[in-house]
N, C-alpha and C positions, 0 to 999 in steps of 0.2 A: 401724155401717157394718162389713161384713167385712174381712177383711186377710188378706195373706199376709205372713209373716216370714221372712226368712234372717238368722240369729243367729250373732254370732261368726266371720263370716269373717275368714280370717287373710290377711294380705298382706306380703311383704317389700318396702319400698321405700326410696328413698334421697331422703326429704323432709325438711326442717326448716330453721330459720332458720341454724343455725350450720354453718360449713364440714364439720366432722368428721360430722355427721349425715348430710350428703350423700354424703360418703365411706364411711363405716361402715355406713349405713342401719340401719334397724329395723323391726321389726314393728307393723304398724297392724291394728287389728280394726274391722270395719264389720258393724252391725245395719242392717237395712233393713226397713221396714215398708209394704206396699203396701195401700192402702184402695181397695177396689172393691167393687161387688156381685156376688156369688159365687153366686147363687142359680141362675141359668142352667148354670153349669157344673156346681153339685152334682146337678142334674137330669139332663143330659145326659151327664156323664162325660166329656166331649170337650175337650181341650186349647185348642181354638179358643174355646171360651167363656170362658177365663181369660186372665190374663199366665204368659206362659211363664217361670217363674223361673229355669230353667236358662239362659235368654237374659239374664234381669236380673242373675243373677251373671255372665256373660260380660261384660256390659258394666259393670258395677261393676269386674271385674278388668282389664279394657283401661283404664278411667278411672285406675285408681289406680296402675298400674304401667307406663303408657307415658308419664306426664307427671311433671313435678316441680313440689314446691309447696312453700313455705316453711311454711304454717299449714294444721293439719287443719281449719280453717273453710274455707279454699280447697278441700281436698279435698271436705268433706261438699258445698259448694255445687256443685263440678264433677259429684259422683256424680248431684245433683239434676237439674242442667240436662241430662246425658246421660240419665238415666231419663225427664225430661220431653220429650226430642226423640224417645225410640224408644217409649216407652211410655205416655206422657202422654194420649192419646185414649183409652185403656182404664182409665185411672184417676182416681179422684176426688183423692187426693193420696198424698204418701209423706213419710215421717218417716227422717232417716239418723242414726246415731250413728256418730262415728268415734272410736276410743281410742287413745291412745299410750302406750306404756310406756317406760321410761327416760328419762324428761324430764330434761335436764340442768338441774336447779332442786334447791337444799337442801328437805329435810323429809320426813318419811315419808308415802308415799302410793301406790296402786296403779297410777294411771296417769290421765290427764288426758282428757277426753271432753268432744267438741261434739255438739250435737244441734241439727239444723236440719228445719224441716217446710214443706213447699209444698203448696198446692193447686192441682190443675190444672182441674178441671173449673169451669165457670161457672155 
């Protein structure tokens, strides 16, 4: 299956379980993989024959910056819900990863990441 990926989108958010996370905020990173047949777009060179990834980027930005979430699992799920609502008819499936840095827990690690995948086509 063909795919379009947008990698390492960075968003400053006020999400988290702890009150200080919602006050101070933190950066989240998002990767999205959109799976669909791109053969027609490859032949026609027409954006109408693909998913407009600028519109997908804008949708993700709206989802993640205009709502408040406790969990990155909920962020990822909301992104997929909104992608399905706006672009699901064009897609076979989508996979999203959400990374959170500076997680308030002990230990040495770079980030915490969740990955969710959803099929849209039947």
